[in-house]
RODO-2510 file (C-alpha; in nm, 4 decimals, decimal comma):
residues 400
     n   res          X          Y          Z
     1     x     4,9248     8,3346     6,4548
     2     x     5,2828     8,2966     6,5159
     3     x     5,4842     8,6030     6,6603
     4     x     5,8415     8,6740     6,7002
     5     x     5,8661     8,5995     7,0582
     6     x     5,7196     8,2598     6,9420
     7     x     6,0415     8,2065     6,7331
     8     x     6,2744     8,2918     6,9850
     9     x     6,1749     8,0569     7,2465
    10     x     6,1661     7,8137     6,9475
    11     x     6,5243     7,8769     6,8834
    12     x     6,6256     7,8043     7,3047
    13     x     6,4555     7,5126     7,2247
    14     x     6,6082     7,3872     6,9397
    15     x     6,9872     7,4844     7,0529
    16     x     7,1916     7,1747     7,0518
    17     x     6,9401     6,9323     6,9311
    18     x     6,9279     7,0866     6,5427
    19     x     7,2666     7,2217     6,3468
    20     x     7,2927     7,6211     6,3079
    21     x     7,3688     7,5455     5,9428
    22     x     7,6028     7,7679     5,7541
    23     x     7,4585     8,0475     5,5284
    24     x     7,7500     8,1363     5,2708
    25     x     7,7832     8,3345     4,9597
    26     x     7,8147     8,1425     4,6162
    27     x     8,0454     8,3565     4,4531
    28     x     8,0183     8,1426     4,1366
    29     x     7,6321     8,1212     4,1475
    30     x     7,6547     8,5420     4,1766
    31     x     7,8870     8,5884     3,9054
    32     x     7,6130     8,4059     3,6904
    33     x     7,3062     8,5466     3,8001
    34     x     7,4266     8,9094     3,8557
    35     x     7,3066     8,9175     4,2289
    36     x     7,5201     8,8370     4,5388
    37     x     7,3595     8,4813     4,6456
    38     x     7,3836     8,3227     4,9724
    39     x     7,2579     7,9780     5,0539
    40     x     7,1121     7,8273     5,3951
    41     x     7,2290     7,4887     5,3904
    42     x     6,9532     7,3050     5,5644
    43     x     7,0169     6,9759     5,3733
    44     x     7,3223     6,9429     5,6636
    45     x     7,1150     6,8539     5,9127
    46     x     7,1184     6,5145     6,0366
    47     x     6,7606     6,4262     5,8307
    48     x     6,8859     6,6231     5,5637
    49     x     6,6014     6,8815     5,5758
    50     x     6,4644     7,1671     5,7846
    51     x     6,1559     6,9704     5,8634
    52     x     6,3075     6,8877     6,1914
    53     x     6,2795     7,2388     6,3364
    54     x     5,9477     7,2433     6,3382
    55     x     5,8927     6,8916     6,4311
    56     x     6,1083     6,9358     6,6974
    57     x     5,9841     7,3158     6,8624
    58     x     5,5963     7,0814     6,8896
    59     x     5,7092     6,7453     6,9975
    60     x     5,9603     6,9489     7,3082
    61     x     5,6585     7,1441     7,3859
    62     x     5,4081     6,8395     7,3690
    63     x     5,6208     6,6858     7,6199
    64     x     5,6956     6,9841     7,8375
    65     x     5,3128     7,0225     7,9017
    66     x     5,3124     6,7279     8,1202
    67     x     4,9943     6,6059     7,9216
    68     x     5,0408     6,2446     7,9033
    69     x     5,1135     6,1013     7,5174
    70     x     5,0143     5,7965     7,4075
    71     x     5,2006     5,8836     7,0809
    72     x     5,2136     6,1035     6,7508
    73     x     5,1255     6,0798     6,3782
    74     x     5,2343     6,2642     6,1220
    75     x     5,1232     6,2734     5,7312
    76     x     5,4586     6,3616     5,5437
    77     x     5,6037     6,2847     5,2019
    78     x     5,9004     6,2308     5,3809
    79     x     6,1057     6,5268     5,5263
    80     x     5,8626     6,5923     5,8242
    81     x     5,8232     6,2618     5,8910
    82     x     6,2115     6,1702     5,9377
    83     x     6,2115     6,4880     6,1621
    84     x     5,9220     6,3474     6,3640
    85     x     6,0565     5,9860     6,3657
    86     x     6,3925     6,1261     6,4532
    87     x     6,2801     6,3282     6,7753
    88     x     5,9757     6,1346     6,8870
    89     x     6,2495     5,8446     6,9341
    90     x     6,5076     6,0734     7,0951
    91     x     6,2200     6,1821     7,3156
    92     x     6,0990     5,8027     7,3573
    93     x     5,7631     5,8985     7,1939
    94     x     5,6023     5,6680     6,9851
    95     x     5,5607     5,7719     6,6089
    96     x     5,3252     5,6459     6,3195
    97     x     5,4168     5,7801     6,0238
    98     x     5,1346     5,8035     5,6928
    99     x     5,3351     5,8329     5,3289
   100     x     5,1796     5,8927     5,0017
   101     x     5,2546     5,5769     4,8123
   102     x     5,4469     5,7518     4,5644
   103     x     5,7155     5,8699     4,8418
   104     x     6,0879     5,8080     4,7039
   105     x     6,2311     5,4630     4,9236
   106     x     6,5171     5,6617     5,0240
   107     x     6,3028     5,8544     5,2673
   108     x     6,0818     5,5558     5,3497
   109     x     6,3787     5,3366     5,4803
   110     x     6,5052     5,6260     5,6474
   111     x     6,1840     5,7326     5,8368
   112     x     6,1917     5,3470     5,9326
   113     x     6,5481     5,3517     6,0701
   114     x     6,4322     5,6306     6,2886
   115     x     6,2093     5,3409     6,4864
   116     x     5,8259     5,5193     6,3183
   117     x     5,5664     5,2550     6,2201
   118     x     5,5351     5,3987     5,8691
   119     x     5,1963     5,3599     5,6851
   120     x     5,1930     5,3776     5,3052
   121     x     4,8399     5,5122     5,1930
   122     x     4,6774     5,7143     4,8985
   123     x     4,8538     5,9354     4,5981
   124     x     4,8967     6,2901     4,7635
   125     x     4,9764     6,4016     5,0528
   126     x     4,6051     6,5374     5,1185
   127     x     4,4953     6,1764     5,0996
   128     x     4,7918     6,0739     5,3662
   129     x     4,6754     6,3793     5,6117
   130     x     4,3292     6,2382     5,6318
   131     x     4,4408     5,8429     5,6706
   132     x     4,6418     5,9956     5,9542
   133     x     4,3841     6,2121     6,1122
   134     x     4,1531     5,8830     6,1230
   135     x     4,4402     5,6889     6,2487
   136     x     4,4771     5,9366     6,5629
   137     x     4,1483     5,9674     6,6685
   138     x     4,1254     5,5570     6,6879
   139     x     4,4707     5,5091     6,8573
   140     x     4,4528     5,8260     7,0380
   141     x     4,7779     6,0014     6,9184
   142     x     4,8535     6,3188     6,8904
   143     x     4,8632     6,4686     6,4914
   144     x     5,1632     6,6427     6,4328
   145     x     5,0760     6,8826     6,1435
   146     x     5,3821     6,8889     5,8792
   147     x     5,3016     7,2975     5,8491
   148     x     4,9616     7,4478     5,9336
   149     x     5,0556     7,4706     6,3689
   150     x     5,2229     7,7350     6,5177
   151     x     5,4766     7,5904     6,7082
   152     x     5,5875     7,3701     6,3835
   153     x     5,5836     7,7155     6,2062
   154     x     5,8010     7,8859     6,4704
   155     x     6,0390     7,5880     6,4444
   156     x     6,1081     7,6545     6,0662
   157     x     6,0782     8,0484     6,1514
   158     x     6,4567     7,9742     6,3613
   159     x     6,5878     7,9771     6,0230
   160     x     6,5427     8,3065     5,9139
   161     x     6,6918     8,4143     6,2752
   162     x     6,9936     8,2414     6,1505
   163     x     7,0097     8,3957     5,8176
   164     x     6,9634     8,7522     5,9223
   165     x     7,2268     8,6998     6,1785
   166     x     7,5083     8,5464     5,9873
   167     x     7,4266     8,7763     5,6594
   168     x     7,2696     9,0752     5,7899
   169     x     7,2917     9,2481     5,4525
   170     x     7,0197     9,0421     5,2940
   171     x     6,7330     9,2168     5,1396
   172     x     6,5743     8,9424     4,9380
   173     x     6,4759     8,5987     5,0836
   174     x     6,3408     8,3154     4,8036
   175     x     6,1862     8,0571     4,9779
   176     x     6,0211     7,7094     4,8538
   177     x     5,6333     7,6879     4,9573
   178     x     5,4451     7,3892     4,9162
   179     x     5,2099     7,3829     5,2693
   180     x     5,3779     7,7454     5,3775
   181     x     5,4971     7,6605     5,6991
   182     x     5,8863     7,7043     5,6282
   183     x     5,8325     8,0758     5,4333
   184     x     5,5696     8,1769     5,6845
   185     x     5,8061     8,1283     5,9806
   186     x     6,0661     8,2615     5,7675
   187     x     5,8675     8,6070     5,6616
   188     x     5,7894     8,6318     6,0700
   189     x     6,1348     8,6336     6,1698
   190     x     6,2540     8,8786     5,8620
   191     x     6,0190     9,0819     5,9431
   192     x     6,0791     9,1521     6,2961
   193     x     6,4401     9,1886     6,2294
   194     x     6,4412     9,3774     5,9039
   195     x     6,1074     9,5233     5,8009
   196     x     6,1801     9,6224     5,4735
   197     x     6,3447     9,3098     5,3494
   198     x     6,1790     9,1064     5,0334
   199     x     5,9902     8,7523     5,0878
   200     x     5,9263     8,5703     4,7386
   201     x     5,7674     8,2623     4,8012
   202     x     5,8348     7,9660     4,5228
   203     x     5,5768     7,6748     4,4213
   204     x     5,6130     7,4420     4,1483
   205     x     5,3584     7,4872     3,8507
   206     x     5,2468     7,1626     3,9251
   207     x     5,1382     7,2572     4,2344
   208     x     4,9824     7,6299     4,2612
   209     x     4,7872     7,5728     4,5674
   210     x     4,8953     7,8455     4,7606
   211     x     4,9321     8,0752     4,4496
   212     x     4,5679     8,0055     4,3857
   213     x     4,4583     8,0621     4,7219
   214     x     4,6913     8,4088     4,7400
   215     x     4,6171     8,5366     4,4204
   216     x     4,2984     8,4296     4,3235
   217     x     4,4137     8,2461     4,0029
   218     x     4,3026     7,9089     3,8784
   219     x     4,6156     7,7355     3,7768
   220     x     4,5678     7,3718     3,7066
   221     x     4,6984     7,1107     3,9600
   222     x     4,9284     6,8179     3,7645
   223     x     4,9527     6,4664     3,8855
   224     x     5,3183     6,4900     3,9966
   225     x     5,6701     6,7032     4,0467
   226     x     5,9693     6,6224     4,1047
   227     x     5,9984     6,8473     4,3935
   228     x     5,7681     6,6276     4,5888
   229     x     5,8528     6,7891     4,9064
   230     x     5,6233     7,1404     4,7924
   231     x     5,4102     6,9030     4,6100
   232     x     5,0873     7,0119     4,8344
   233     x     4,7118     7,0630     4,6918
   234     x     4,5697     7,2119     4,9939
   235     x     4,7869     7,4751     5,1533
   236     x     4,7200     7,5425     5,5174
   237     x     4,5201     7,8520     5,6855
   238     x     4,7040     7,9653     5,9147
   239     x     4,9878     7,9457     5,6969
   240     x     4,7959     8,1308     5,4136
   241     x     4,7116     8,4163     5,6704
   242     x     5,0827     8,4920     5,7379
   243     x     5,1734     8,4615     5,4074
   244     x     4,8742     8,7204     5,3006
   245     x     5,0291     9,0017     5,5377
   246     x     5,4381     8,9289     5,5374
   247     x     5,5239     8,7711     5,2209
   248     x     5,5424     9,0204     4,9230
   249     x     5,4883     8,7952     4,6349
   250     x     5,4930     8,4006     4,4725
   251     x     5,6138     8,2895     4,1818
   252     x     5,5661     7,9452     3,9690
   253     x     5,9030     7,7446     3,8372
   254     x     5,8711     7,4484     3,5897
   255     x     6,0270     7,1282     3,5922
   256     x     6,2908     7,2109     3,3656
   257     x     6,3860     7,4944     3,6324
   258     x     6,4353     7,2902     3,9158
   259     x     6,6179     7,0366     3,7084
   260     x     6,8744     7,2821     3,6430
   261     x     6,8847     7,4192     3,9829
   262     x     6,9394     7,0904     4,1166
   263     x     7,2389     7,0180     3,8512
   264     x     7,4178     7,3685     3,9139
   265     x     7,4111     7,2997     4,2833
   266     x     7,5805     6,9605     4,2534
   267     x     7,8268     7,0902     3,9680
   268     x     7,8694     7,4040     4,1360
   269     x     7,8480     7,4038     4,5002
   270     x     7,9361     7,0242     4,5238
   271     x     7,5927     7,0033     4,7165
   272     x     7,3013     6,7722     4,7034
   273     x     6,9491     6,8967     4,7068
   274     x     6,5905     6,7593     4,6259
   275     x     6,3386     6,9054     4,4158
   276     x     6,2063     7,1333     4,6600
   277     x     6,5411     7,1937     4,7861
   278     x     6,6444     7,3584     4,4899
   279     x     6,3030     7,5821     4,3998
   280     x     6,4755     7,8925     4,5244
   281     x     6,7767     7,8911     4,3096
   282     x     6,5227     7,7732     4,0152
   283     x     6,3432     8,1166     4,0400
   284     x     6,6364     8,3274     3,9864
   285     x     6,7711     8,1232     3,7376
   286     x     6,3856     8,1783     3,5790
   287     x     6,3689     8,5572     3,6191
   288     x     6,7264     8,6549     3,6979
   289     x     6,6804     9,0368     3,6058
   290     x     6,4388     9,0700     3,8615
   291     x     6,7198     8,9815     4,1126
   292     x     6,9845     9,1732     3,9460
   293     x     7,2347     9,3766     4,1796
   294     x     7,0572     9,2500     4,4998
   295     x     7,1624     9,0335     4,8098
   296     x     6,9534     8,6995     4,7802
   297     x     6,9037     8,3940     5,0515
   298     x     6,8353     8,0931     4,9406
   299     x     6,7219     7,7882     5,1806
   300     x     6,8607     7,4524     5,0425
   301     x     6,5672     7,2896     5,2182
   302     x     6,6202     6,9225     5,1893
   303     x     6,8451     6,6389     5,0461
   304     x     6,6846     6,4045     5,0253
   305     x     6,6408     6,2557     4,6722
   306     x     6,5903     5,8870     4,4825
   307     x     6,9214     5,8039     4,3542
   308     x     6,7340     5,6897     4,0555
   309     x     6,5514     6,0161     4,0008
   310     x     6,9128     6,2138     4,0444
   311     x     7,1043     6,0062     3,7776
   312     x     6,7942     6,0731     3,5190
   313     x     6,7925     6,4653     3,6216
   314     x     7,1629     6,4434     3,5967
   315     x     7,1663     6,2796     3,2203
   316     x     6,8920     6,5311     3,1251
   317     x     7,1445     6,8004     3,2420
   318     x     7,3831     6,6739     3,0398
   319     x     7,1548     6,6648     2,7316
   320     x     7,0359     7,0842     2,7807
   321     x     7,4284     7,1452     2,8514
   322     x     7,5010     6,9799     2,4959
   323     x     7,7389     6,7584     2,6699
   324     x     7,5477     6,4490     2,6086
   325     x     7,4026     6,4371     2,2097
   326     x     7,2446     6,1989     1,9982
   327     x     7,2644     6,1943     1,6279
   328     x     7,1838     5,9893     1,3319
   329     x     7,4642     5,9607     1,0017
   330     x     7,3071     5,7523     0,6929
   331     x     7,5514     5,5749     0,5372
   332     x     7,5935     5,3255     0,2725
   333     x     7,5738     4,9644     0,4405
   334     x     7,9034     4,8738     0,3609
   335     x     8,1574     4,6696     0,5500
   336     x     8,4260     4,9367     0,7401
   337     x     8,1734     5,1653     0,7197
   338     x     8,0855     5,2044     1,0989
   339     x     8,5018     5,2324     1,1587
   340     x     8,5146     5,4989     0,9375
   341     x     8,2388     5,7027     1,1363
   342     x     8,3402     5,6220     1,4656
   343     x     8,7093     5,7357     1,3277
   344     x     8,5636     6,0978     1,2135
   345     x     8,3847     6,1682     1,5733
   346     x     8,6964     6,0188     1,7579
   347     x     8,9025     6,2669     1,5813
   348     x     8,6630     6,5252     1,6254
   349     x     8,7304     6,4779     2,0538
   350     x     8,3766     6,3362     2,0926
   351     x     8,3023     5,9782     2,3319
   352     x     8,0680     5,7182     2,1760
   353     x     7,8218     5,6394     2,4791
   354     x     7,5622     5,4053     2,2304
   355     x     7,5652     5,2798     1,9203
   356     x     7,2334     5,1359     1,7027
   357     x     7,2268     5,0368     1,3414
   358     x     6,8798     5,0955     1,2297
   359     x     6,7903     4,8843     0,8856
   360     x     6,3910     4,7552     0,9101
   361     x     6,3074     5,1212     1,0432
   362     x     6,4066     5,3744     0,8139
   363     x     6,3309     5,5718     0,4826
   364     x     6,6309     5,5422     0,3319
   365     x     6,7096     5,2790     0,0614
   366     x     6,7330     4,9000     0,1168
   367     x     7,1452     4,9478     0,0604
   368     x     7,1705     5,1867     0,3335
   369     x     7,1855     5,2120     0,6911
   370     x     7,1004     5,4496     0,9922
   371     x     7,3462     5,4713     1,2511
   372     x     7,2120     5,6546     1,5956
   373     x     7,5044     5,7633     1,8135
   374     x     7,4915     5,8884     2,1300
   375     x     7,7743     6,1047     2,1861
   376     x     7,9720     6,2627     2,4947
   377     x     8,0581     6,6091     2,4152
   378     x     8,1898     6,9266     2,5574
   379     x     7,8864     7,1828     2,4520
   380     x     7,6473     7,2665     2,1609
   381     x     7,9832     7,4093     1,9565
   382     x     8,1376     7,0825     1,9858
   383     x     7,8076     6,8917     1,8559
   384     x     7,8153     7,1000     1,5798
   385     x     8,2045     7,0387     1,4942
   386     x     8,1115     6,6612     1,4635
   387     x     7,8397     6,7093     1,2263
   388     x     8,0650     6,9091     1,0190
   389     x     8,3584     6,6588     0,9861
   390     x     8,0932     6,3992     0,9290
   391     x     7,9095     6,5881     0,6908
   392     x     8,2961     6,6751     0,5247
   393     x     8,3363     6,2988     0,4597
   394     x     8,0130     6,2685     0,2511
   395     x     7,8140     6,1131     0,5300
   396     x     7,4268     6,2483     0,5802
   397     x     7,3942     6,3550     0,9438
   398     x     7,2057     6,5497     1,2145
   399     x     7,1085     6,6004     1,5509
   400     x     6,8083     6,5432     1,7259
***
């Protein structure tokens, strides 16, 4: 298993090689959620993820052991891959990384940029891991597990040390869970420093493997998630054992909760996180009453998000906030009618993004046209104001 002394030893190995990231209160999120919310900015690490802590602790211990090493191999959706690749390069070790074929291109290219040999295999982390184990046997490489390894877990536990050193008043930690390495390490450290602290794990509802294993539930597994960093179908054995004794509860969040959290962190904190990095905040957004009045620590565990995915999330966030709206306006198909409609929209203070005329695919009379507008608006009330202006002018309009 993993002890507090293992985590202290890991902190010594990591000193000067990974960033002791800030753990700061978000005053705005605290006001919104009714709790003191503290953010641990692990997305500021050189590889933009906490994963390099565990990877470095394992690699440094391997080198210090004096055992000859031909190289290392790891399976990862991206963040563990970058951590292993970066520190293997620093330590002069050959690194082979097996990644699922669905891994975002930004993570693949960054991993290659650290000098690793990247092999794309399978549609999931579990398939990539099986292939990495085969390569380890065939080529005599040391397999570096992404989470189910005591040295990796101890490395991740240094985050818990830093959080409670920076913010000793924390009484609740809400941590993302995939295979369980992050929460296992943090919970071990936190329990040693502050036995009464509450530790809560968060999984995406599409990959509830740890929740099912610990709670005996049978939530179905989905095919994909925006939180690919915690999309683990089969959780670790070592991590399960630690979580059973050290973690108070596990909760599930939906894709929409994670999307909202990503947008809020970008808008409010001006910090970029990937889906897994937003899971903790998603849990608070989903059930704010549970955390009201508490001092809650969240780990922004990664910031490697595909730019195209981010663009889609931001656009969907604008729709949810009523800042991007789609309306339909029915009107007689006559010269100048579009000019009248756009003038009314402008007078209401909205900006037009897109315009589509629909004649053939419409149930209106043949002399009429259905005009579809995508508008930039301030909020849902502003959308209703635009519709009221159009309806008052005799145009039948509605949002959809």
